[in-house]
N, C-alpha and C positions, 0 to 999 in steps of 0.2 A: 936580061937578068941583071940584078944589081950586084955590084961587087961587094966583097966582105968589108972593105973599108968604108963604103957608103952606109951600110947597115950599122957599123960601129959608130959612125959619126952621128947618125940619127939617135942611137941609143944614148950616146954621150950628151947630146943636146937635151933629150928627155930627162935624163938623170939630173943635169944641172938645173933645169927648170923646176923639177920636183924639189930639189934641195933649196933653191931660192924661195919657193913658195912656202916650204916648211919653216925656213928661217923667219920669213915675214909673219907667218901665222903665230909661231911661238914667241917671237920677239915683239909682238904687238903691244904688250904692257910697257915696254921700254921705248919703242919707236914712236908711238903716238905722243907721249909727253915731250920727247925731244923735238919732234917736228913742230909742236905747238910753241915750244920755247924759242925755236929758231924763227918762227913766224912772228911771234911777239917782239923779238929782238929787232927784226927788220921794220916792224911797224912803229916801235917806240923810239928807235935811235934818232930820227929827226927831231922829236920833241926834246930829248935829252940834249941834243946839240943846240937847239934854240935856247934852252934854259941856261946852258953853259955860256952862251954869248951874252947873257945878262950879268956876267961876272960872278956866277956861282961856280963852285967847284964841281968836279965830276960826281962825287958821292951825293952831295945835296941835290944835284940835278936828277940823279937816278931815283933818289928817295921820293922827291916831289912827283916825278913821272909815274912811279909805281903807285903812289897814293891816289893820283888822279885816275890811273887806269883801273885800279880796284874800285874806286868810287863810281866810275862810269859803269863798270860791269855789275856792281851791286845795285845801282839805280835801275839798270835795265832788268835785272832779275826781279827786283821789287815790283817794277811796273808790270812785268809779265805775271807775277804772282797775284797782283791785285786784279788783273783782268781775268785770270783763271777762276778766282773766287767769286766773281760777280754771277748772280743767278741769271740763267738764260731761260726765259719763260716765253711761251707763246702768247696769243692774244689775251686770254683770261686765265691762263694757268697759274700765274703768280697770285692772283686774287683768290683762286680756288684753294691754293695751298695755305694762304693766310686764314681763310675761313675755316679750314679743317683744323 
């Protein structure tokens, strides 16, 4: 037989897990952008440091890095958009569509 304290311990663990899962579920709109911001910070910090070594100040280095990052993200999005808009036709399907 299990003792009463063991059952209480299992119940406490279960309640804590349910509470944590609830916080993560309802906090998702806040947690995901914060996690992405931290990730971008770790990725972009070496670039900012390199630009600072070229005798730029901290603010100009950050501005240049952000412009470069948004430019790369925009170019990638544009490239994906172009590929999505290309028609995907079979052997004669494009020709048949043009004839109709």
